[in-house]
C-alpha positions in Angstrom: -9.2 -34.9 -31.6 -8.6 -31.4 -31.2 -5.5 -30.9 -29.2 -7.2 -28.7 -27.0 -8.8 -31.7 -26.0 -5.5 -33.2 -24.8 -4.8 -30.2 -22.8 -5.9 -29.7 -19.5 -8.1 -26.7 -18.7 -6.5 -24.0 -16.7 -8.9 -21.2 -14.8 -7.1 -18.2 -13.8 -9.0 -16.4 -11.0 -8.7 -12.6 -10.6 -10.8 -10.8 -7.7 -11.1 -7.0 -8.4 -12.1 -4.3 -6.4 -11.6 -0.4 -7.7 -8.3 -1.5 -9.4 -9.3 0.4 -12.4 -5.6 2.3 -13.2 -4.2 -2.0 -13.2 -6.7 -3.8 -15.1 -5.6 -3.1 -18.5 -2.0 -4.6 -17.6 -3.4 -7.4 -15.5 -5.8 -8.5 -18.0 -3.3 -7.7 -21.3 -0.8 -10.6 -19.5 -3.3 -13.0 -19.2 -5.3 -12.8 -22.8 -1.6 -13.2 -24.1 -0.5 -16.2 -22.4 1.8 -18.4 -24.4 -1.0 -21.4 -23.4 -4.2 -20.6 -24.6 -6.1 -23.2 -23.3 -7.4 -21.3 -20.1 -10.6 -19.7 -18.6 -10.2 -16.2 -16.9 -12.7 -15.6 -14.7 -12.9 -12.3 -13.6 -14.6 -11.3 -10.3 -16.0 -7.6 -10.0 -16.2 -7.5 -6.0 -19.0 -4.6 -5.9 -16.4 -2.1 -7.4 -17.2 1.8 -7.4 -15.2 2.5 -10.0 -14.9 1.4 -13.5 -13.7 -1.6 -12.9 -16.6 -3.7 -13.3 -17.6 -2.2 -16.7 -14.0 -2.4 -17.9 -14.4 -6.5 -17.3 -17.6 -6.8 -19.3 -15.6 -5.1 -22.1 -12.8 -7.7 -22.0 -15.5 -10.5 -22.0 -16.8 -9.2 -25.2 -13.2 -9.3 -26.9 -12.2 -12.5 -25.7 -14.7 -15.8 -25.3 -12.3 -17.1 -22.7 -13.1 -14.5 -20.1 -16.1 -14.7 -17.9 -17.5 -12.2 -15.3 -18.9 -12.9 -12.0 -20.4 -9.0 -10.7 -21.0 -9.4 -7.2 -21.8 -7.1 -3.8 -18.4 -6.5 -1.8 -17.7 -9.1 0.1 -14.0 -9.2 0.6 -11.1 -10.7 -1.5 -11.6 -14.1 0.3 -15.6 -14.2 -0.9 -14.6 -13.4 -4.3 -12.1 -16.0 -5.1 -14.3 -18.5 -3.5 -17.7 -17.9 -5.9 -15.1 -18.2 -8.7 -14.1 -21.6 -7.2 -17.6 -22.6 -7.1 -17.9 -21.7 -11.0 -14.7 -22.6 -12.5 -14.1 -25.4 -15.0 -10.7 -26.0 -15.2 -9.1 -29.0 -14.4 -6.1 -26.8 -12.4 -6.6 -23.3 -10.9 -4.5 -20.2 -10.6 -4.8 -16.6 -8.9 -3.6 -13.5 -9.9 -4.5 -10.4 -8.2 -6.0 -7.4 -10.2 -2.8 -5.0 -9.3 -0.1 -7.5 -10.3 1.0 -8.9 -13.4 2.8 -12.0 -15.2 4.8 -12.6 -17.8 3.4 -14.7 -20.6 4.7 -18.2 -19.7 3.1 -17.8 -16.1 0.5 -20.8 -17.1 2.6 -22.6 -19.4 5.5 -23.3 -17.0 2.5 -24.3 -14.7 1.1 -26.9 -17.4 4.5 -28.1 -18.5 5.2 -29.4 -14.7 1.8 -31.2 -14.6 2.6 -35.3 -13.6 0.8 -37.9 -12.0 0.3 -37.4 -8.1 1.3 -33.9 -7.6 -1.8 -31.5 -6.8 0.3 -28.3 -6.3 3.1 -26.1 -8.2 4.9 -23.7 -6.7 6.7 -21.1 -8.5 9.3 -18.4 -8.0 8.1 -14.8 -8.0 9.5 -10.9 -8.8 8.3 -8.2 -5.8 8.2 -4.5 -6.7 8.8 -2.6 -4.1 7.1 0.9 -4.7 10.5 2.5 -5.3 10.6 0.4 -8.3 12.8 -2.0 -7.3 12.8 -5.5 -7.8 13.4 -8.4 -5.8 13.1 -12.1 -6.6 12.1 -14.9 -4.8 13.9 -17.8 -5.2 13.8 -21.2 -3.3 16.4 -23.0 -1.7 15.2 -26.8 -3.2 13.2 -27.6 -6.1 11.4 -30.6 -7.5 8.9 -32.9 -5.6 9.1 -32.0 -2.0 7.7 -33.5 1.0 6.0 -31.2 3.5 9.2 -31.3 6.0 11.1 -29.5 3.3 8.3 -27.4 1.6 8.6 -25.6 5.4 12.1 -26.0 7.0 13.7 -25.6 3.7 11.4 -23.6 1.2 9.9 -21.7 4.3 6.1 -22.2 3.4 5.4 -19.9 6.1 7.0 -17.0 4.9 5.7 -17.4 1.3 2.4 -19.0 1.8 0.5 -16.3 -0.8 -2.4 -17.9 -3.0 -0.8 -16.7 -6.4 2.1 -18.0 -8.1 1.0 -21.5 -7.5 -1.2 -23.5 -9.6 -3.8 -26.1 -7.7 -5.5 -29.4 -9.3 -9.1 -28.7 -8.8 -10.6 -32.2 -8.0 -10.0 -31.9 -4.4 -12.1 -28.6 -4.3 -14.9 -30.1 -6.2 -14.9 -33.5 -3.4 -17.4 -34.5 -1.2 -15.0 -35.1 1.3 -12.5 -32.2 0.9 -14.4 -29.5 -1.4 -15.9 -27.4 1.7 -12.8 -27.0 3.6 -11.1 -26.2 0.7 -11.9 -22.6 0.3 -10.5 -19.2 1.6 -11.3 -18.8 5.3 -14.1 -15.4 4.6 -14.3 -14.3 8.2 -10.3 -13.9 8.5 -8.9 -10.7 6.8 -5.2 -11.3 7.2 -3.0 -14.3 6.0 -6.3 -15.7 4.7 -3.9 -17.1 1.6 -1.5 -18.8 3.7 -4.4 -20.6 5.7 -5.9 -21.9 2.1 -2.5 -23.2 1.3 -2.1 -25.0 4.2 -5.5 -26.5 4.0 -4.7 -27.6 0.6 -1.1 -29.3 1.8 -3.4 -30.9 4.2 -5.3 -32.8 1.7 -2.2 -33.3 -0.8 1.2 -32.8 1.3 3.6 -32.6 -1.4 4.4 -29.9 -3.9 6.3 -29.5 -7.2 8.4 -26.6 -6.8 9.6 -24.9 -10.5 12.4 -22.4 -11.2 10.5 -19.8 -13.1 9.8 -16.2 -11.5 6.4 -15.7 -13.9 4.4 -13.8 -11.2 4.9 -9.9 -11.0 3.8 -8.7 -7.3 3.7 -5.5 -6.6 4.0 -4.3 -3.1 1.5 -1.4 -2.4 1.0 0.6 0.7 -2.5 0.1 2.2 -2.3 -3.7 2.7 -3.8 -5.7 5.0 -0.5 -6.1 7.0 -1.1 -2.3 8.0 -4.4 -2.5 9.3 -5.7 -3.4 12.6 -9.1 -5.9 12.9 -11.3 -6.8 15.2 -9.8 -9.3 18.3 -12.1 -12.1 17.2 -11.0 -11.6 13.8 -7.7 -11.1 14.7 -7.8 -14.2 17.6 -9.4 -16.4 14.6 -6.3 -16.3 12.5 -3.9 -16.5 15.2 -5.8 -20.2 16.2 -6.6 -20.9 12.7 -2.9 -21.0 12.2 -1.9 -23.1 15.2 -4.9 -25.8 14.0 -3.4 -25.9 10.6 0.1 -26.1 11.7 -0.7 -28.9 14.3 -2.6 -31.1 11.5 0.3 -30.7 9.2 3.1 -31.6 11.7 1.4 -34.6 12.5 0.9 -35.6 8.5 5.1 -34.6 8.5 6.0 -36.7 11.3 7.7 -33.8 12.7 6.9 -30.4 15.0 6.7 -28.1 12.1 6.2 -25.2 14.5 9.5 -25.6 15.8 10.8 -24.5 12.4 12.1 -21.1 12.6 9.9 -19.4 9.8 6.9 -21.0 10.9 7.1 -20.1 14.7 8.2 -16.4 13.2 5.0 -16.1 11.5 3.6 -17.4 14.9 5.1 -14.3 17.0 4.0 -11.9 14.4 -0.4 -13.5 14.7 -0.1 -13.1 18.2 1.6 -9.6 18.1 -1.1 -8.9 16.2 -3.6 -10.1 18.3 -2.0 -8.1 21.5 -1.9 -5.4 19.7 -5.9 -5.2 18.7 -6.6 -5.9 22.9 -5.3 -2.5 23.2 -5.8 -0.4 20.0 -9.7 -1.1 19.5 -10.3 -0.9 23.5 -13.1 -3.8 22.9 -12.2 -6.1 25.7 -11.8 -5.6 29.5 -8.7 -6.6 31.8 -10.4 -9.8 32.2 -10.8 -10.6 28.8 -7.6 -9.9 27.5 -5.7 -12.0 30.6 -7.8 -14.8 29.1 -6.8 -14.7 26.1 -3.1 -14.6 27.3 -4.2 -18.0 29.5 -5.3 -19.7 26.7 -1.7 -19.8 25.1 -0.3 -23.2 25.2 3.2 -23.9 26.8 4.5 -25.1 23.5 3.1 -22.2 21.6 4.3 -19.7 24.0 7.6 -21.2 23.9 7.7 -20.8 20.3 6.9 -17.3 20.6 9.3 -16.6 23.1 12.4 -18.1 21.2 11.2 -16.5 18.0 10.3 -12.6 18.6 13.9 -11.3 17.6 12.4 -9.1 15.1 10.4 -7.4 17.6 11.4 -4.2 19.6 13.4 -4.0 22.4 10.1 -3.1 24.7 8.3 -6.4 23.5 10.9 -8.5 23.9 11.8 -7.1 27.5 7.6 -7.8 28.3 8.0 -11.1 27.2 11.0 -11.7 29.0 9.8 -10.4 32.2 6.3 -11.3 32.4 5.3 -14.3 29.8 8.0 -16.2 30.5 6.9 -16.9 34.1 3.2 -17.0 32.8 2.2 -13.3 35.3 -0.4 -12.5 32.9 -1.8 -9.7 34.6 1.5 -8.0 35.1 2.2 -8.9 31.4 -1.2 -6.9 30.5 -0.4 -4.2 32.8 2.8 -3.7 31.2 1.4 -3.7 27.6 -1.0 -1.7 28.3 1.3 1.1 29.7 3.5 0.7 26.5 0.9 0.9 24.0 -1.1 3.8 25.5 2.4 5.4 25.5 3.0 5.0 22.2 -0.5 6.1 21.2 -0.1 9.3 23.5 3.4 10.1 21.5 2.2 9.6 18.0 -0.8 11.6 18.7 1.7 14.4 20.2 3.8 14.1 16.5 
């Protein structure tokens, strides 16, 4: 029997959009992996530069590379299309402007064991000035949901990359349709995907290898403001997923500091977009505030330390007593003043 027949095939999915300047380094790191039994799916998401042609050239040189050419639909759509055609027993993701060490896949394969469906590794973050920062975890080995969130703070590290997933859940009739990236959401979609996967297989194995090199670049989705329904959908989906995982964990994971901080951040994004985009009437803005449950409101109030003094003051004065119209007036004035000062400068 061929040795490869005993080794699991690992699919590596790379969504690509206008990243011609980074592709040689990214794909070069993949084709030189120590573990060779892989398929590399390059998804050209309607690139307007030479990325698509470069992908075709890579495929001509390495039979393990498959190329999908799509009309532009966003990173989640690109990943989902690759998930539909992948052949691997395991799958991991790499962004086209990032790199990995030669042992990225090998270390995942070495960690595979029965009953574990998701493996999580460390990562290196490279800031724009070139400074490198290592993401390490407090606990390693096989962990239950309680430790995944409270000890290793998955809510703050919910990237799709630097993780490897068993694929059979994604093909199953029961779970397959739900184990996809939410295409209607443009922010924190990685975290929601990982949470969905943990809802199906609520244990993870952490390994102490920093093989993923994540380049932090300006212009990320965290800096953009999306329409109200997009931001609200992300906020609500996060709450829904967290509630589901809390039931499985037997504890309220929203009370974990890192989870509540992400909740407060997502609420702030919805709050800001309501005033910056100008889509909503005052009545609809107040309706959103009123829709926030008591438990969620308290989690936001207790974990907004990173917000500026004006935000904390508004929450303390008006959100505590559920004075929603006063809260709306307060933030409407604050956001208009902020806009006026930014234009003046």
